[in-house]
N, C-alpha and C positions, 0 to 999 in steps of 0.2 A: 342206723346209718352213721351217726356222728361218733360212734365209739372209736373206730380206728383213727378218725381225724383228730379227736380230742386226745387220744393216747399219744399220737405223734407230736401234737402241739405241747404236751406236758413234759416232753423230754428236755433235758438241758442241752447246751450247745455241744457238749461232749458225747451226746447220745445216750446218757444214762438218766437217772431219776434222782432228784434232790430229796425225796421223801421215802419213807419206808413203804415199799409196795405191798407189804403184808397187811397193812391197815385198810387198804381200799376195799377188799371184799367184805370186811367186817362192817364198815360204815354203810356200804350199799345194802347189806342184809337188814340192818336196823332200819334203814329208810323204807325198805319194801314192806316190812311187816304191817304198818298201818294201812297201806293201800291194798295189801294182800290180794291184789288181783293178778299176781303173776307168780308162777313158780319157775320162771325162767330166768331168774337172775343170772342163770348160767348159760342162757341161750346163745349169746354171742361171745366169742373169745376175744380177749383183749391182749394188748401187749403184755409180755410176761410180767414186768414189774408193776405196771399200773393195774393190771388185772387183779393181782392179789390184794394190793392196798385198796384199790377201788372196790374190790369185792368185799373186803372187810368193812369198809365204810358203807357200801351199798347194803350189806346185810343189816346194819343198824338202821339205815333209812327205811328199808322195806319192812323191818320188824315194827317200827313205830307207826308207819302208815297203815299197815294191815291191822294193828291193834286198834287204831282209831276207828277204822271202818267197821270192825267187828263190834266195838262198843256202840257205835251208832246204830248198827243193824239190830242189836239185841234190845236197844231202848226204844226203837221205833215200833209203834203198835202194829203197823201193817206188816212188819217183818219179824214180829215176835216169834213166829214159828220156825225161825232159822234153826237148822239141825246142827248140833254140836256133839260129837262122839268123844267122850273123855276116857273111854276104856283104854287101859295101858296096852293091851294087845293090838289096838288100832294105832295108838299114838307112836309106839315104838317103831312102826314101819317107816316113819318119816326120818328116822336116823340114817337109814341107808343112803338116800339121795344126797344128804349132807356130806357123808363121807366121800361119795363118788365125786361130788362137786369140788370138795376140798382137794382131793388128789388131782382132779382135772386142772384146776387153777394153777397148781404148782407145776404140773407137767407142761402147761402152756409156757410158763416162764422159762422152764428148763430148755424147752425146744428152741426158743428164740436166742439162747446162748450159743447154739450150734449152727443155726441156719439164718439167712437173711430174711427180711420181711416178705419179699416176693415169693421165695420158696415156701415160707410158712403159710402164706395165703393159699398157694396152690395145693399144698398138702391138706389144708383145712377142708378142701372140697371132698375129701374122702368121707367126711361125716354124712354127706348126702346119701351115699351108697350104704354105709353102715347103718344109718337110721332106717332106711327102707328094709334092709335085711332083718334087723331086730324087730321092726314093726310087724313083719310077717311072722317071725318065729315066736316072739314072746306074747304079742297081743293077738295073734291068730287072725289078723286082718288080711283078707285076700285082696291082691292087686291083679288087675287084668294085664294081659300081655302089653297092651298099649300103654298102661300106666308104668310098667317096668321100663319100657322104652323111653317114656317121657322122663323118668327119673335119671336114666342114663344120659339122655340129652342135656338135662339140667347140669349134671356134673361136667359134661364136656363143654357146655356153654360157659359156665363160670370159670373153668380152667382156661379156656381159649381167651377169655377177656383179660386174664391176668398174665398170660405168656407174653414176654417182650419180643420185639423183632429180633431176628437172628443177626441183623447187622449191628446191633448194639453191643457195646463192650461188655455189658453185664450179662449178656445172654449165656455165656459159657459158665457162669457161676451157678446155674440152676441145679446141676448135679455134682457139684464139687464140695458139698458140705460133708462133714463126718457122718459115718453110718449111724452114730448115736442120734443125730438130729432127725434122720428119717424114721428110725424106730420110735422115737418119742413122738413124732408127728402122727404116725399110725396109731400109737397108743392113745394120743389125745383125741383123735377122731372116734375111736372105739368108746372111750369113756364119755365123750360128749353125747354119742348116740344112746349109750346105756342109761345115762342120767336122764335124758329126755324121755325115753320109753318108760322107765320106771316111774318117773314123775307123772306121766299121763295115766299110768295104771292107778296110782294113788288118788289122783284127782277125780277119776271116774268110777272108782270102786264103790262109792256110796254117794248119798245125796247131801253130805255135809256142806255147810256154808263155805264158799270159796275163800272168804276172809279167814275162817278158822283153819282151813287147810294151809293157807299161806303162812299163817302165824306159826303153825307147827314147823313148817319147812324152814322158815327164817330163824326161829328160835334155836333149833339144833344147828343150823348153819353158823349162827353167831357164836354159839358155844364152842364149836370145833375150831373156828377161826381164832377165837381168843386163846384156846389151848395151844394153837400153833404159835401165836405171839409170845406166850409165856415160855414155851419150849425154846424159842429163839433167844429169849433173854437168858435162860440158864445155859444155853450152848455158848453164848458169847460172854458169860460171866457178868452180866449186867454192866457191860462196858459203857453203854450209852444210857444207862438208867432203865427203869421199868417202862414197859411199852406205853402205859397210859400217860406218862409224862412227856412222851415224844410223838404221840399219835398224830399230831397235826404239824410236826416239823417239816418244813420244806413245801407245805401245801400252797398252791397258788389258785387263782380263780379257775384256771384250766383244769387243775386237779379236782376241784370241787365239781366242775361240770362233768368230769368223767364219772365221779361217784353218783351224781344225780342221774346221769344217763344210764348207768348200770342199774340203779334202783328202778327207774321208770321202765326200762326195757324188761326187767324181770317181771314187773307187775303186769305188763301188757301180755307177755308170753303166757302167764298163768291163765289168762282168759282163753288163749288158743288151746292150751292143754285141757282145760275143762270143757270147752264147748266145740272145739274142732279136733285136731290131732297133730302129731309130730310132722306129718308130711306138709301140712299147711304152714307149720312153723319153718320148715326147711325152705319152702318156696319164698316165704316172707323174708327170711334172712338172706337168701341169695339175691333177691331183688333189691334189698337194702344195700347189699355189697356193691351191686352195679351202680346204684345211685351215688354211693360214696365215691366211686371212681369218677363218675361224671362231675361231682362236686369238687373233686381234687383238681380238676382242670382249672377251676377258678381260684381255688384256695392255695394250691401248691405249684402252680404253673405246670401241671401235669399235661403232657402232650398226648392227645388221643391217638390211638392206633387203629389200624384195620382190624386187629384182633379184638379190640374192645367192641367195635360195632358188630362184628360177626358173633361175638359171644352174646351180646344183647339180643340179637335176632334169634339165635338158637334157644336162649332162655324163654323168650316169648312164645316160640313154637312149642317148647316143652310145657309151658304153662297151659296153653290151649289144649294140647294133647292129653294132659292129665285130667283136667276138670271138665272138658267139653263132653257132652253125650256121645257115645260111640257112633251112633247113626249119623251124626253130623261130620264125622271124620272120614267115613267110608261111604262111597256112592254105590249102593246096591242096585242091581238091575231090577226094574219093575216087571214082574211076571203077571200076565193076565191068565189066571186059571179058569178053565171052562167049568161053569156051574152045572151040576147034574140036572138033567131035564126032569120035569115032573111028568106024571102019568097023563095029565090033561094036555100038556104041550105035545106029547108023543101022539095022542089020539088026533089032535087038531092037524098035525103035520101029515099023518097018514090020510086023513080025509082030503087034505089039500092035494096030495099026490094023486089020489084016486080021481 
Protein backbone atom coordinates (compact mmCIF):
# COMPACT_ATOMS: atom_id res chain seq x y z
CA UNK A 1 0.00 0.00 0.00
CA UNK A 2 2.71 2.60 0.83
CA UNK A 3 4.52 2.10 -2.46
CA UNK A 4 2.56 4.64 -4.51
CA UNK A 5 2.49 7.09 -1.62
CA UNK A 6 6.24 6.86 -1.02
CA UNK A 7 6.98 7.15 -4.72
CA UNK A 8 4.97 10.37 -4.92
CA UNK A 9 6.64 11.77 -1.83
CA UNK A 10 10.11 11.03 -3.23
CA UNK A 11 9.60 13.22 -6.28
CA UNK A 12 11.19 16.65 -6.47
CA UNK A 13 9.16 19.85 -6.72
CA UNK A 14 9.51 19.71 -10.51
CA UNK A 15 7.96 16.24 -10.60
CA UNK A 16 11.18 14.35 -11.34
CA UNK A 17 13.69 12.42 -9.24
CA UNK A 18 16.97 13.67 -7.83
CA UNK A 19 18.48 10.17 -7.84
CA UNK A 20 19.24 7.56 -10.46
CA UNK A 21 16.08 5.50 -10.54
CA UNK A 22 18.00 2.56 -12.03
CA UNK A 23 19.59 1.84 -8.65
CA UNK A 24 16.36 1.34 -6.71
CA UNK A 25 15.50 -2.14 -8.07
CA UNK A 26 19.06 -3.32 -7.44
CA UNK A 27 19.10 -2.31 -3.77
CA UNK A 28 15.62 -3.73 -3.26
CA UNK A 29 16.74 -7.12 -4.59
CA UNK A 30 19.80 -7.21 -2.36
CA UNK A 31 17.56 -6.47 0.61
CA UNK A 32 15.13 -9.26 -0.23
CA UNK A 33 17.65 -12.02 -0.51
CA UNK A 34 18.19 -12.52 3.20
CA UNK A 35 14.52 -12.59 3.97
CA UNK A 36 13.92 -14.67 0.95
CA UNK A 37 10.30 -15.00 1.70
CA UNK A 38 9.15 -13.28 -1.36
CA UNK A 39 9.52 -13.64 -4.98
CA UNK A 40 7.32 -10.74 -5.63
CA UNK A 41 9.68 -7.96 -5.51
CA UNK A 42 7.91 -7.26 -8.65
CA UNK A 43 4.42 -7.62 -7.45
CA UNK A 44 3.50 -3.98 -7.30
CA UNK A 45 4.47 -1.47 -9.92
CA UNK A 46 6.05 1.73 -8.86
CA UNK A 47 6.50 5.05 -10.39
CA UNK A 48 8.78 4.73 -13.39
CA UNK A 49 11.88 6.30 -12.03
CA UNK A 50 11.60 5.17 -8.48
CA UNK A 51 10.67 1.74 -9.47
CA UNK A 52 13.89 1.03 -11.24
CA UNK A 53 16.20 2.60 -8.71
CA UNK A 54 14.19 1.23 -5.89
CA UNK A 55 14.15 -2.12 -7.60
CA UNK A 56 17.89 -2.08 -7.89
CA UNK A 57 18.20 -1.25 -4.21
CA UNK A 58 15.44 -3.66 -3.27
CA UNK A 59 17.22 -6.47 -5.14
CA UNK A 60 20.22 -5.92 -2.90
CA UNK A 61 18.13 -5.76 0.24
CA UNK A 62 16.16 -8.89 -0.61
CA UNK A 63 19.32 -10.77 -1.53
CA UNK A 64 20.94 -10.03 1.82
CA UNK A 65 17.87 -10.90 3.88
CA UNK A 66 17.21 -14.14 1.99
CA UNK A 67 20.82 -15.19 2.45
CA UNK A 68 20.67 -14.59 6.19
CA UNK A 69 17.52 -16.64 6.59
CA UNK A 70 18.88 -19.47 4.47
CA UNK A 71 22.07 -19.52 6.57
CA UNK A 72 20.02 -19.65 9.75
CA UNK A 73 17.80 -22.40 8.36
CA UNK A 74 20.73 -24.62 7.39
CA UNK A 75 22.43 -24.18 10.77
CA UNK A 76 19.35 -24.91 12.86
CA UNK A 77 19.17 -28.56 13.75
CA UNK A 78 15.38 -28.68 13.52
CA UNK A 79 15.53 -27.30 9.98
CA UNK A 80 18.62 -29.18 8.85
CA UNK A 81 16.57 -31.16 6.37
CA UNK A 82 15.88 -28.06 4.27
CA UNK A 83 16.05 -29.08 0.63
CA UNK A 84 18.45 -27.22 -1.68
CA UNK A 85 18.68 -28.17 -5.35
CA UNK A 86 21.97 -27.01 -6.88
CA UNK A 87 21.63 -28.72 -10.25
CA UNK A 88 22.26 -26.13 -12.98
CA UNK A 89 19.29 -27.41 -14.98
CA UNK A 90 17.10 -26.28 -12.11
CA UNK A 91 18.98 -23.10 -11.19
CA UNK A 92 19.00 -21.74 -14.75
CA UNK A 93 15.20 -21.55 -14.76
CA UNK A 94 15.40 -18.65 -12.30
CA UNK A 95 17.10 -16.52 -14.95
CA UNK A 96 13.84 -16.18 -16.91
CA UNK A 97 11.74 -14.28 -14.32
CA UNK A 98 14.69 -11.96 -13.68
CA UNK A 99 14.74 -11.01 -17.35
CA UNK A 100 10.96 -10.52 -17.40
CA UNK A 101 11.05 -8.39 -14.26
CA UNK A 102 13.89 -6.27 -15.64
CA UNK A 103 11.96 -5.57 -18.83
CA UNK A 104 8.77 -4.93 -16.87
CA UNK A 105 10.43 -2.38 -14.56
CA UNK A 106 11.73 -0.42 -17.52
CA UNK A 107 8.42 -0.61 -19.38
CA UNK A 108 6.73 0.85 -16.29
CA UNK A 109 9.00 3.86 -16.32
CA UNK A 110 8.59 4.31 -20.06
CA UNK A 111 4.80 4.17 -19.74
CA UNK A 112 4.74 7.00 -17.22
CA UNK A 113 6.56 9.24 -19.68
CA UNK A 114 3.51 9.10 -21.96
CA UNK A 115 0.53 8.93 -19.61
CA UNK A 116 -0.41 10.63 -16.36
CA UNK A 117 -0.61 8.81 -13.04
CA UNK A 118 -4.40 8.33 -13.14
CA UNK A 119 -4.35 6.76 -16.60
CA UNK A 120 -1.40 4.59 -15.61
CA UNK A 121 -3.24 3.25 -12.56
CA UNK A 122 -6.36 2.48 -14.58
CA UNK A 123 -4.40 0.61 -17.25
CA UNK A 124 -2.62 -1.28 -14.49
CA UNK A 125 -5.91 -3.02 -13.72
CA UNK A 126 -5.50 -4.97 -16.93
CA UNK A 127 -3.07 -7.24 -15.12
CA UNK A 128 -6.00 -8.60 -13.09
CA UNK A 129 -7.51 -10.08 -16.24
CA UNK A 130 -4.21 -11.08 -17.87
CA UNK A 131 -3.13 -12.87 -14.69
CA UNK A 132 -6.34 -14.89 -14.61
CA UNK A 133 -6.00 -15.84 -18.28
CA UNK A 134 -2.37 -16.97 -17.92
CA UNK A 135 -3.27 -18.67 -14.63
CA UNK A 136 -5.69 -20.85 -16.59
CA UNK A 137 -3.56 -21.38 -19.71
CA UNK A 138 -0.10 -22.02 -18.24
CA UNK A 139 -0.80 -23.42 -14.79
CA UNK A 140 -3.90 -25.35 -15.94
CA UNK A 141 -5.86 -24.13 -12.93
CA UNK A 142 -9.57 -24.34 -13.57
CA UNK A 143 -11.79 -21.48 -12.46
CA UNK A 144 -15.55 -21.74 -12.08
CA UNK A 145 -17.92 -19.39 -13.88
CA UNK A 146 -18.55 -17.57 -10.61
CA UNK A 147 -14.82 -17.06 -10.12
CA UNK A 148 -14.41 -15.65 -13.63
CA UNK A 149 -17.26 -13.26 -12.91
CA UNK A 150 -15.61 -12.30 -9.62
CA UNK A 151 -12.32 -11.50 -11.37
CA UNK A 152 -14.19 -9.38 -13.90
CA UNK A 153 -15.93 -7.55 -11.05
CA UNK A 154 -12.59 -6.94 -9.36
CA UNK A 155 -11.22 -5.27 -12.49
CA UNK A 156 -14.39 -3.18 -12.81
CA UNK A 157 -14.30 -2.24 -9.13
CA UNK A 158 -10.67 -1.12 -9.08
CA UNK A 159 -11.17 0.84 -12.31
CA UNK A 160 -14.34 2.48 -11.02
CA UNK A 161 -12.58 3.62 -7.86
CA UNK A 162 -9.90 5.35 -9.95
CA UNK A 163 -12.09 7.10 -12.50
CA UNK A 164 -12.52 10.75 -11.73
CA UNK A 165 -15.82 12.57 -11.94
CA UNK A 166 -16.77 13.82 -15.38
CA UNK A 167 -17.20 17.28 -13.99
CA UNK A 168 -13.50 17.57 -13.23
CA UNK A 169 -11.16 19.36 -15.59
CA UNK A 170 -8.83 16.38 -15.75
CA UNK A 171 -11.56 13.98 -16.79
CA UNK A 172 -10.94 14.64 -20.49
CA UNK A 173 -7.27 13.67 -20.16
CA UNK A 174 -8.05 10.00 -19.66
CA UNK A 175 -7.93 9.10 -23.36
CA UNK A 176 -5.72 11.90 -24.67
CA UNK A 177 -2.34 10.23 -24.13
CA UNK A 178 -0.23 9.12 -27.12
CA UNK A 179 -0.92 5.65 -28.47
CA UNK A 180 2.53 4.58 -27.33
CA UNK A 181 1.44 5.06 -23.72
CA UNK A 182 -1.52 2.70 -24.07
CA UNK A 183 0.50 0.06 -25.89
CA UNK A 184 3.19 0.20 -23.23
CA UNK A 185 0.49 -0.04 -20.54
CA UNK A 186 -0.91 -3.22 -22.12
CA UNK A 187 2.58 -4.65 -22.46
CA UNK A 188 3.30 -3.83 -18.81
CA UNK A 189 0.15 -5.67 -17.70
CA UNK A 190 1.05 -8.73 -19.79
CA UNK A 191 4.63 -8.81 -18.49
CA UNK A 192 3.47 -8.42 -14.89
CA UNK A 193 1.09 -11.36 -15.26
CA UNK A 194 3.67 -13.50 -17.06
CA UNK A 195 6.32 -12.82 -14.41
CA UNK A 196 3.92 -13.70 -11.59
CA UNK A 197 2.68 -16.90 -13.23
CA UNK A 198 6.17 -18.14 -14.06
CA UNK A 199 7.43 -17.32 -10.57
CA UNK A 200 4.57 -19.31 -9.02
CA UNK A 201 5.49 -22.23 -11.28
CA UNK A 202 9.11 -22.10 -10.05
CA UNK A 203 8.14 -21.80 -6.39
CA UNK A 204 5.85 -24.82 -6.51
CA UNK A 205 7.68 -27.12 -8.91
CA UNK A 206 9.65 -28.75 -6.04
CA UNK A 207 9.99 -28.73 -2.27
CA UNK A 208 13.12 -26.59 -2.15
CA UNK A 209 13.56 -24.17 0.72
CA UNK A 210 11.68 -20.92 0.15
CA UNK A 211 14.79 -18.99 1.17
CA UNK A 212 16.93 -20.85 -1.36
CA UNK A 213 14.42 -20.14 -4.13
CA UNK A 214 14.36 -16.45 -3.21
CA UNK A 215 18.13 -16.36 -3.13
CA UNK A 216 18.28 -17.62 -6.70
CA UNK A 217 15.62 -15.16 -7.87
CA UNK A 218 17.27 -12.13 -6.31
CA UNK A 219 20.81 -13.11 -7.27
CA UNK A 220 19.94 -13.19 -10.95
CA UNK A 221 17.78 -10.10 -10.53
CA UNK A 222 20.69 -8.20 -9.01
CA UNK A 223 23.08 -9.33 -11.75
CA UNK A 224 20.77 -8.19 -14.54
CA UNK A 225 20.16 -4.85 -12.87
CA UNK A 226 23.89 -4.29 -12.41
CA UNK A 227 24.33 -5.07 -16.10
CA UNK A 228 21.73 -2.40 -16.85
CA UNK A 229 23.63 0.16 -14.75
CA UNK A 230 26.91 -0.66 -16.48
CA UNK A 231 25.25 -0.40 -19.90
CA UNK A 232 23.93 3.05 -18.97
CA UNK A 233 27.44 4.13 -17.97
CA UNK A 234 28.84 3.12 -21.35
CA UNK A 235 25.93 4.68 -23.19
CA UNK A 236 26.53 8.02 -21.45
CA UNK A 237 30.30 7.74 -21.72
CA UNK A 238 30.77 7.70 -17.93
CA UNK A 239 29.70 11.33 -17.91
CA UNK A 240 28.66 11.14 -14.26
CA UNK A 241 31.22 8.54 -13.26
CA UNK A 242 30.72 4.79 -12.64
CA UNK A 243 27.40 3.78 -11.14
CA UNK A 244 28.85 2.52 -7.85
CA UNK A 245 30.21 6.00 -7.06
CA UNK A 246 26.82 7.69 -7.49
CA UNK A 247 24.50 4.90 -6.44
CA UNK A 248 23.22 6.85 -3.41
CA UNK A 249 23.32 10.33 -4.95
CA UNK A 250 20.08 12.22 -4.32
CA UNK A 251 18.74 9.62 -1.91
CA UNK A 252 16.53 10.91 0.87
CA UNK A 253 14.75 9.23 3.76
CA UNK A 254 11.70 8.82 1.54
CA UNK A 255 13.79 7.14 -1.16
CA UNK A 256 15.14 4.65 1.37
CA UNK A 257 11.59 3.97 2.53
CA UNK A 258 10.68 3.19 -1.08
CA UNK A 259 13.57 0.70 -1.26
CA UNK A 260 12.65 -0.97 2.02
CA UNK A 261 8.99 -1.11 1.03
CA UNK A 262 9.86 -2.76 -2.28
CA UNK A 263 12.08 -5.29 -0.57
CA UNK A 264 9.54 -6.12 2.14
CA UNK A 265 6.69 -6.38 -0.34
CA UNK A 266 8.68 -8.79 -2.48
CA UNK A 267 9.43 -11.01 0.48
CA UNK A 268 5.79 -11.15 1.52
CA UNK A 269 4.61 -11.91 -1.99
CA UNK A 270 6.95 -14.87 -2.23
CA UNK A 271 5.01 -16.44 0.63
CA UNK A 272 1.83 -16.02 -1.39
CA UNK A 273 3.47 -17.57 -4.46
CA UNK A 274 4.71 -20.56 -2.50
CA UNK A 275 1.68 -21.29 -0.34
CA UNK A 276 -1.21 -19.58 -2.17
CA UNK A 277 -1.40 -18.45 -5.81
CA UNK A 278 -1.40 -15.48 -8.15
CA UNK A 279 -5.11 -14.82 -7.77
CA UNK A 280 -4.69 -14.31 -4.03
CA UNK A 281 -1.83 -11.93 -4.83
CA UNK A 282 -4.04 -10.01 -7.26
CA UNK A 283 -6.76 -9.59 -4.64
CA UNK A 284 -4.20 -8.52 -2.03
CA UNK A 285 -2.70 -5.95 -4.38
CA UNK A 286 -6.11 -4.59 -5.36
CA UNK A 287 -7.24 -4.21 -1.76
CA UNK A 288 -3.93 -2.53 -0.90
CA UNK A 289 -4.52 -0.08 -3.73
CA UNK A 290 -7.93 0.83 -2.34
CA UNK A 291 -6.40 1.34 1.10
CA UNK A 292 -3.79 3.60 -0.50
CA UNK A 293 -6.53 5.76 -1.96
CA UNK A 294 -8.21 6.00 1.42
CA UNK A 295 -4.90 6.93 3.06
CA UNK A 296 -4.37 9.60 0.41
CA UNK A 297 -7.43 11.40 1.76
CA UNK A 298 -5.44 12.26 4.87
CA UNK A 299 -1.93 12.48 3.41
CA UNK A 300 -2.52 14.39 0.18
CA UNK A 301 -5.90 16.08 0.78
CA UNK A 302 -7.47 13.68 -1.69
CA UNK A 303 -11.21 14.24 -1.96
CA UNK A 304 -13.18 10.97 -1.84
CA UNK A 305 -15.64 10.46 -4.65
CA UNK A 306 -18.74 8.39 -5.21
CA UNK A 307 -16.70 6.28 -7.62
CA UNK A 308 -14.28 5.38 -4.84
CA UNK A 309 -17.02 4.09 -2.56
CA UNK A 310 -18.72 2.23 -5.41
CA UNK A 311 -15.39 0.64 -6.35
CA UNK A 312 -14.77 -0.51 -2.79
CA UNK A 313 -18.24 -2.08 -2.61
CA UNK A 314 -17.75 -3.88 -5.93
CA UNK A 315 -14.33 -5.19 -4.87
CA UNK A 316 -15.75 -6.53 -1.60
CA UNK A 317 -18.52 -8.28 -3.55
CA UNK A 318 -15.91 -9.75 -5.88
CA UNK A 319 -13.82 -10.96 -2.93
CA UNK A 320 -16.80 -12.75 -1.42
CA UNK A 321 -17.89 -14.19 -4.75
CA UNK A 322 -14.46 -15.68 -5.51
CA UNK A 323 -13.59 -17.25 -2.17
CA UNK A 324 -17.00 -18.13 -0.70
CA UNK A 325 -18.34 -21.68 -1.20
CA UNK A 326 -20.71 -21.75 -4.20
CA UNK A 327 -23.61 -23.08 -2.12
CA UNK A 328 -23.52 -19.93 0.01
CA UNK A 329 -23.91 -17.72 -3.07
CA UNK A 330 -26.90 -19.44 -4.68
CA UNK A 331 -30.08 -20.44 -2.87
CA UNK A 332 -31.09 -23.81 -4.25
CA UNK A 333 -34.69 -24.97 -3.69
CA UNK A 334 -35.02 -27.78 -1.20
CA UNK A 335 -36.64 -30.81 -2.80
CA UNK A 336 -38.21 -33.54 -0.69
CA UNK A 337 -37.73 -36.72 -2.63
CA UNK A 338 -40.08 -39.61 -1.80
CA UNK A 339 -38.17 -42.54 -0.41
CA UNK A 340 -39.05 -45.92 -1.97
CA UNK A 341 -41.27 -48.02 0.23
CA UNK A 342 -40.01 -51.24 1.68
CA UNK A 343 -41.84 -54.55 1.20
CA UNK A 344 -42.81 -54.53 4.87
CA UNK A 345 -44.44 -51.11 4.59
CA UNK A 346 -46.44 -52.19 1.53
CA UNK A 347 -47.77 -55.30 3.34
CA UNK A 348 -48.76 -53.25 6.39
CA UNK A 349 -50.61 -50.70 4.21
CA UNK A 350 -52.48 -53.46 2.35
CA UNK A 351 -53.59 -55.02 5.64
CA UNK A 352 -54.74 -51.62 6.87
CA UNK A 353 -56.80 -51.05 3.74
CA UNK A 354 -58.37 -54.49 4.06
